[in-house]
Each structure stands twice: as structure tokens, then as C-alpha cells.
MIDOSE-1310 file (N, C-alpha, C; in nm, 2 decimals, decimal comma, always signed):
residues 151
xxxx	+0,07/+1,32/+1,16/+0,15/+1,28/+1,30/+0,29/+1,27/+1,33; +0,31/+1,29/+1,45/+0,46/+1,28/+1,43/+0,54/+1,14/+1,44; +0,69/+1,14/+1,45/+0,71/+0,97/+1,51/+0,71/+0,86/+1,61; +0,70/+0,78/+1,58/+0,64/+0,70/+1,70/+0,76/+0,58/+1,70
xxxx	+0,78/+0,54/+1,82/+0,88/+0,41/+1,83/+0,82/+0,32/+1,84; +0,88/+0,19/+1,85/+0,81/+0,06/+1,84/+0,73/+0,00/+1,97; +0,76/+0,08/+2,11/+0,67/+0,06/+2,21/+0,53/+0,15/+2,20; +0,55/+0,24/+2,11/+0,40/+0,33/+2,13/+0,35/+0,23/+2,04
xxxx	+0,42/+0,19/+1,86/+0,36/+0,15/+1,78/+0,25/+0,03/+1,81; +0,35/-0,09/+1,89/+0,26/-0,14/+2,00/+0,14/-0,13/+2,06; +0,14/+0,00/+2,14/+0,05/+0,02/+2,20/-0,07/+0,05/+2,15; -0,05/+0,11/+2,05/-0,14/+0,18/+1,95/-0,21/+0,06/+1,88
xxxx	-0,11/-0,01/+1,82/-0,23/-0,16/+1,78/-0,26/-0,25/+1,84; -0,24/-0,24/+2,01/-0,29/-0,33/+2,06/-0,47/-0,23/+2,12; -0,40/-0,12/+2,14/-0,56/-0,06/+2,16/-0,67/-0,05/+2,04; -0,61/+0,01/+1,93/-0,73/-0,07/+1,82/-0,77/-0,23/+1,84
xxxx	-0,71/-0,28/+1,86/-0,73/-0,42/+1,85/-0,84/-0,47/+1,96; -0,83/-0,43/+2,08/-0,91/-0,44/+2,18/-1,05/-0,34/+2,17; -1,02/-0,23/+2,05/-1,14/-0,15/+2,05/-1,27/-0,18/+1,98; -1,16/-0,24/+1,82/-1,25/-0,30/+1,70/-1,25/-0,43/+1,71
xxxx	-1,19/-0,48/+1,80/-1,20/-0,66/+1,75/-1,23/-0,70/+1,87; -1,24/-0,66/+1,98/-1,23/-0,69/+2,14/-1,15/-0,78/+2,19; -1,04/-0,80/+2,11/-0,93/-0,92/+2,16/-0,77/-0,85/+2,13; -0,71/-0,88/+2,28/-0,60/-0,79/+2,25/-0,52/-0,86/+2,14
xxxx	-0,38/-0,79/+2,09/-0,31/-0,80/+2,04/-0,18/-0,89/+2,08; -0,14/-0,98/+2,08/-0,04/-1,07/+2,14/+0,09/-1,07/+2,08; +0,09/-1,07/+1,96/+0,24/-1,11/+1,84/+0,30/-0,96/+1,85; +0,38/-0,95/+1,71/+0,46/-0,83/+1,71/+0,41/-0,76/+1,59
xxxx	+0,46/-0,61/+1,63/+0,45/-0,54/+1,52/+0,56/-0,44/+1,51; +0,61/-0,45/+1,37/+0,68/-0,33/+1,33/+0,72/-0,26/+1,23; +0,82/-0,17/+1,22/+0,79/-0,03/+1,13/+0,90/-0,18/+0,98; +0,89/-0,10/+0,88/+0,98/-0,18/+0,78/+0,95/-0,09/+0,66
xxxx	+1,07/-0,02/+0,66/+1,13/+0,10/+0,56/+1,15/+0,04/+0,43; +1,18/-0,13/+0,37/+1,16/-0,16/+0,26/+1,05/-0,18/+0,19; +0,88/-0,15/+0,25/+0,78/-0,15/+0,19/+0,74/-0,06/+0,13; +0,75/-0,05/-0,02/+0,72/+0,06/-0,12/+0,57/+0,13/-0,17
xxxx	+0,51/-0,02/-0,18/+0,37/+0,01/-0,29/+0,27/-0,01/-0,16; +0,33/-0,03/-0,06/+0,16/-0,08/+0,06/+0,21/+0,00/+0,17; +0,07/-0,02/+0,25/+0,10/+0,07/+0,39/+0,13/-0,02/+0,50; +0,10/-0,16/+0,49/+0,16/-0,29/+0,59/+0,11/-0,41/+0,53
xxxx	+0,18/-0,49/+0,60/+0,15/-0,61/+0,52/+0,14/-0,76/+0,68; +0,07/-0,84/+0,64/+0,09/-0,98/+0,81/+0,13/-1,07/+0,73; +0,23/-1,13/+0,81/+0,27/-1,24/+0,75/+0,23/-1,36/+0,86; +0,14/-1,45/+0,78/+0,10/-1,53/+0,92/+0,20/-1,66/+0,93
xxxx	+0,31/-1,64/+0,89/+0,40/-1,78/+0,93/+0,45/-1,71/+1,07; +0,49/-1,58/+1,04/+0,55/-1,53/+1,18/+0,44/-1,45/+1,28; +0,32/-1,41/+1,28/+0,18/-1,37/+1,33/+0,28/-1,22/+1,35; +0,33/-1,20/+1,22/+0,38/-1,04/+1,25/+0,34/-0,91/+1,17
xxxx	+0,27/-0,83/+1,21/+0,23/-0,71/+1,10/+0,32/-0,62/+1,09; +0,38/-0,60/+0,95/+0,51/-0,46/+0,91/+0,40/-0,36/+0,80; +0,48/-0,25/+0,90/+0,41/-0,11/+0,88/+0,49/-0,02/+0,81; +0,46/-0,01/+0,71/+0,53/+0,12/+0,65/+0,56/+0,25/+0,67
xxxx	+0,66/+0,29/+0,74/+0,73/+0,44/+0,85/+0,63/+0,54/+0,75; +0,67/+0,57/+0,63/+0,62/+0,66/+0,54/+0,47/+0,71/+0,56; +0,41/+0,60/+0,60/+0,28/+0,63/+0,62/+0,23/+0,73/+0,75; +0,31/+0,72/+0,85/+0,33/+0,83/+0,94/+0,35/+0,99/+0,97
xxxx	+0,47/+0,94/+0,83/+0,52/+1,10/+0,84/+0,43/+1,18/+0,73; +0,39/+1,13/+0,66/+0,33/+1,19/+0,53/+0,19/+1,21/+0,50; +0,11/+1,11/+0,65/-0,05/+1,10/+0,57/-0,08/+1,14/+0,71; -0,24/+1,15/+0,71/-0,29/+1,17/+0,83/-0,29/+1,05/+0,91
xxxx	-0,32/+1,10/+1,06/-0,37/+1,01/+1,15/-0,44/+0,89/+1,11; -0,56/+0,93/+1,06/-0,69/+0,82/+1,03/-0,59/+0,75/+0,92; -0,56/+0,76/+0,84/-0,51/+0,69/+0,75/-0,45/+0,56/+0,79; -0,31/+0,60/+0,86/-0,25/+0,52/+0,95/-0,33/+0,41/+1,03
xxxx	-0,42/+0,48/+1,07/-0,50/+0,39/+1,19/-0,59/+0,29/+1,12; -0,64/+0,35/+0,99/-0,72/+0,25/+0,88/-0,65/+0,06/+0,82; -0,47/+0,15/+0,83/-0,42/+0,06/+0,79/-0,40/-0,04/+0,91; -0,37/-0,04/+1,01/-0,39/-0,10/+1,12/-0,47/-0,20/+1,10
xxxx	-0,57/-0,13/+1,14/-0,73/-0,18/+1,13/-0,73/-0,34/+1,01; -0,69/-0,28/+0,86/-0,68/-0,34/+0,77/-0,58/-0,49/+0,82; -0,49/-0,46/+0,86/-0,39/-0,55/+0,90/-0,45/-0,66/+1,02; -0,51/-0,58/+1,11/-0,59/-0,68/+1,24/-0,67/-0,76/+1,18
xxxx	-0,75/-0,73/+1,10/-0,86/-0,84/+1,01/-0,79/-0,94/+0,98; -0,66/-0,91/+0,89/-0,60/-1,04/+0,85/-0,51/-1,15/+0,99; -0,52/-1,06/+1,07/-0,44/-1,09/+1,19/-0,53/-1,23/+1,29; -0,69/-1,13/+1,32/-0,73/-1,21/+1,38/-0,85/-1,32/+1,30
xxxx	-0,84/-1,32/+1,19/-0,90/-1,40/+1,11/-0,83/-1,50/+1,07; -0,68/-1,48/+1,08/-0,59/-1,63/+1,04/-0,58/-1,69/+1,17; -0,57/-1,61/+1,31/-0,56/-1,67/+1,41/-0,70/-1,81/+1,46; -0,80/-1,69/+1,42/-0,93/-1,75/+1,44/-0,92/-1,90/+1,30
xxxx	-0,88/-1,89/+1,24/-0,86/-2,04/+1,12/-0,98/-1,97/+1,06; -0,99/-1,88/+1,03/-1,11/-1,82/+0,88/-1,05/-1,77/+0,82; -1,12/-1,73/+0,69/-1,06/-1,66/+0,58/-0,99/-1,54/+0,60; -0,84/-1,52/+0,58/-0,81/-1,43/+0,62/-0,75/-1,33/+0,49
xxxx	-0,75/-1,40/+0,38/-0,71/-1,39/+0,25/-0,83/-1,24/+0,16; -0,76/-1,14/+0,11/-0,85/-1,06/+0,04/-0,96/-1,10/-0,03; -0,95/-1,18/-0,06/-1,11/-1,27/-0,17/-1,19/-1,32/-0,09; -1,12/-1,35/+0,07/-1,21/-1,45/+0,10/-1,34/-1,32/+0,16
xxxx	-1,48/-1,39/+0,18/-1,61/-1,34/+0,24/-1,56/-1,30/+0,36; -1,51/-1,37/+0,46/-1,51/-1,35/+0,62/-1,43/-1,25/+0,65; -1,32/-1,23/+0,50/-1,22/-1,08/+0,56/-1,33/-0,99/+0,50; -1,38/-0,97/+0,38/-1,45/-0,91/+0,34/-1,57/-0,82/+0,46
xxxx	-1,65/-0,92/+0,53/-1,67/-0,88/+0,59/-1,68/-0,79/+0,70; -1,52/-0,84/+0,79/-1,47/-0,84/+0,88/-1,44/-0,68/+0,87; -1,38/-0,65/+0,70/-1,35/-0,49/+0,68/-1,52/-0,41/+0,70; -1,59/-0,45/+0,63/-1,73/-0,38/+0,65/-1,79/-0,33/+0,83
xxxx	-1,76/-0,46/+0,92/-1,78/-0,45/+1,03/-1,72/-0,34/+1,12; -1,58/-0,34/+1,04/-1,47/-0,25/+1,16/-1,43/-0,12/+1,08; -1,50/-0,09/+0,96/-1,47/+0,02/+0,87/-1,31/+0,05/+0,84; -1,29/-0,10/+0,83/-1,18/-0,10/+0,80/-1,14/-0,05/+0,62
xxxx	-1,03/+0,02/+0,58/-0,99/+0,02/+0,41/-0,98/-0,07/+0,37; -1,00/-0,14/+0,23/-0,99/-0,21/+0,16/-0,83/-0,17/+0,10; -0,82/-0,02/+0,08/-0,72/-0,06/+0,02/-0,65/+0,06/+0,07; -0,49/+0,10/+0,03/-0,46/+0,26/+0,13/-0,45/+0,33/+0,00
xxxx	-0,42/+0,47/+0,03/-0,41/+0,56/-0,06/-0,27/+0,59/-0,08; -0,24/+0,60/-0,21/-0,09/+0,60/-0,22/-0,01/+0,74/-0,14; +0,08/+0,71/-0,16/+0,20/+0,82/-0,07/+0,21/+0,95/-0,14; +0,20/+1,07/-0,11/+0,23/+1,18/-0,17/+0,35/+1,18/-0,27
xxxx	+0,48/+1,11/-0,18/+0,55/+1,17/-0,23/+0,61/+1,05/-0,34; +0,51/+0,95/-0,36/+0,54/+0,89/-0,50/+0,48/+0,94/-0,62; +0,60/+0,94/-0,72/+0,55/+0,97/-0,84/+0,45/+0,92/-0,95; +0,43/+1,03/-1,04/+0,31/+0,98/-1,12/+0,29/+0,84/-1,18
xxxx	+0,40/+0,75/-1,13/+0,41/+0,60/-1,23/+0,45/+0,62/-1,35; +0,51/+0,67/-1,38/+0,60/+0,66/-1,52/+0,72/+0,69/-1,48; +0,84/+0,60/-1,59/+0,97/+0,64/-1,59/+1,01/+0,74/-1,71; +0,97/+0,70/-1,80/+1,01/+0,72/-1,91/+0,91/+0,83/-2,00
xxxx	+0,94/+0,90/-2,05/+0,89/+1,01/-2,13/+0,89/+0,99/-2,29; +0,81/+0,94/-2,38/+0,82/+0,98/-2,54/+0,79/+1,05/-2,60; +0,84/+1,16/-2,65/+0,76/+1,22/-2,76/+0,79/+1,21/-2,94; +0,69/+1,22/-2,98/+0,72/+1,23/-3,15/+0,75/+1,33/-3,20
xxxx	+0,84/+1,33/-3,29/+0,92/+1,46/-3,34/+0,83/+1,51/-3,44; +0,76/+1,47/-3,49/+0,64/+1,49/-3,62/+0,52/+1,61/-3,53; +0,45/+1,52/-3,48/+0,32/+1,58/-3,42/+0,33/+1,68/-3,25; +0,45/+1,62/-3,17/+0,51/+1,64/-3,06/+0,39/+1,55/-2,93
xxxx	+0,33/+1,46/-3,01/+0,24/+1,35/-2,87/+0,36/+1,32/-2,78; +0,29/+1,29/-2,66/+0,37/+1,27/-2,55/+0,31/+1,11/-2,51; +0,41/+1,02/-2,45/+0,42/+0,89/-2,43/+0,46/+0,87/-2,29; +0,37/+0,82/-2,24/+0,47/+0,76/-2,09/+0,46/+0,66/-2,04
xxxx	+0,56/+0,59/-2,03/+0,58/+0,43/-1,97/+0,65/+0,44/-1,86; +0,60/+0,31/-1,81/+0,70/+0,27/-1,69/+0,77/+0,19/-1,77; +0,81/+0,15/-1,86/+0,91/+0,03/-1,91/+0,97/+0,10/-2,06; +1,09/+0,08/-2,06/+1,17/+0,14/-2,17/+1,10/+0,09/-2,31
xxxx	+1,10/+0,14/-2,42/+1,02/+0,15/-2,56/+1,17/+0,10/-2,66; +1,12/+0,01/-2,73/+1,26/+0,03/-2,87/+1,20/+0,14/-2,98; +1,26/+0,25/-2,97/+1,24/+0,38/-3,06/+1,26/+0,32/-3,21; +1,32/+0,20/-3,27/+1,37/+0,18/-3,37/+1,25/+0,11/-3,45
xxxx	+1,19/+0,02/-3,35/+1,06/-0,07/-3,37/+0,94/-0,02/-3,37; +0,94/+0,08/-3,27/+0,79/+0,18/-3,30/+0,76/+0,31/-3,28; +0,67/+0,33/-3,34/+0,66/+0,50/-3,39/+0,54/+0,56/-3,30; +0,50/+0,65/-3,39/+0,40/+0,73/-3,29/+0,25/+0,67/-3,35
xxxx	+0,14/+0,65/-3,26/+0,03/+0,59/-3,30/-0,07/+0,70/-3,33; -0,07/+0,82/-3,31/-0,14/+0,93/-3,38/-0,11/+0,96/-3,55; +0,04/+0,98/-3,54/+0,08/+1,05/-3,71/+0,18/+0,97/-3,74; +0,22/+0,82/-3,70/+0,33/+0,74/-3,77/+0,50/+0,86/-3,78
xxxx	+0,51/+0,92/-3,72/+0,65/+0,96/-3,70/+0,73/+0,92/-3,62; +0,90/+0,93/-3,61/+0,95/+0,85/-3,54/+0,92/+0,93/-3,38; +0,96/+0,82/-3,30/+0,95/+0,88/-3,17/+1,10/+0,90/-3,08; +1,10/+1,02/-3,01/+1,21/+1,03/-2,96/+1,21/+0,97/-2,73
xxx	+1,33/+0,94/-2,67/+1,29/+0,95/-2,54/+1,35/+1,08/-2,51; +1,26/+1,08/-2,38/+1,27/+1,25/-2,34/+1,35/+1,27/-2,17; +1,31/+1,17/-2,11/+1,34/+1,13/-1,99/+1,36/+1,01/-1,91
């Protein structure tokens, strides 16, 4: 899917709202470049849907449409005063009725989730960690050898 401007984005969201929910989308939808781990979010206090532009660039159109439908479920339930949060039965039911995804797929550009790689000096076992480990305090779980930070 190619680049999309704010006007075309609003038209797409309104079109999906009419098609799947039978109601127009009358509030604001924007791209938010700061979204990292999610495809989009609905802000109830401002009645704004924010979408991650990376999903337009890196994923198929069907994935992006799924994210919009998911956020529209939050939006329409909130306006109607029904349960619009992820744990609410009304929300889960509307997701099923509209064929909206519960979660979005991770972006291909996101790495495999670890920042640090530790290797045992003795047996060469590898340990992938998101957080730093104190190598003077911890040892290899397989052989008891010293571990070293690699990346």
C-alpha cells in the first residue's frame, strides 16, 4: 500500500465505518509516528483514532484495514456508552461481528526483541536478553561458566 494523506485516511476510515458499522465516522483520525508497538489507538477523552503510518508502508492493505476496524470498534462502543475496552464482552462481540483482529501482527522492521547477547566462556551457550545482566553476579545455567556480553 502506497503513501496516504490525512484526507484520504479520513475517507478510508469513514468508508469502513459505514460498511461494517452502518454509522459514519464524525471525529478525527491521524497518523502518529511515535506509536512503536501497536498499529493504532483510540483516545476516548478526545475521540481521536491514531494510526501507525509504518503499517501502511510495511504491511498489506488488509492488515491496515483490520487495525482501522479494531479502532472503530472502540470508537463506536464508546460513543454508545457500551463496554469499549479490550476485556469487555461488548467489545469482543463487536470484533467477532465485524471480523476485526484482536491484535495486530508485528512489523517486519522490528527486530526479534532482544538487545543483549550473552555467551558462556566455557560451553558457548547463548542467552538473549532485553535487559542488561550483571555478569559478575550471574553464571551460565548449563555449566556454571562465566558469561560475557557480546552485543
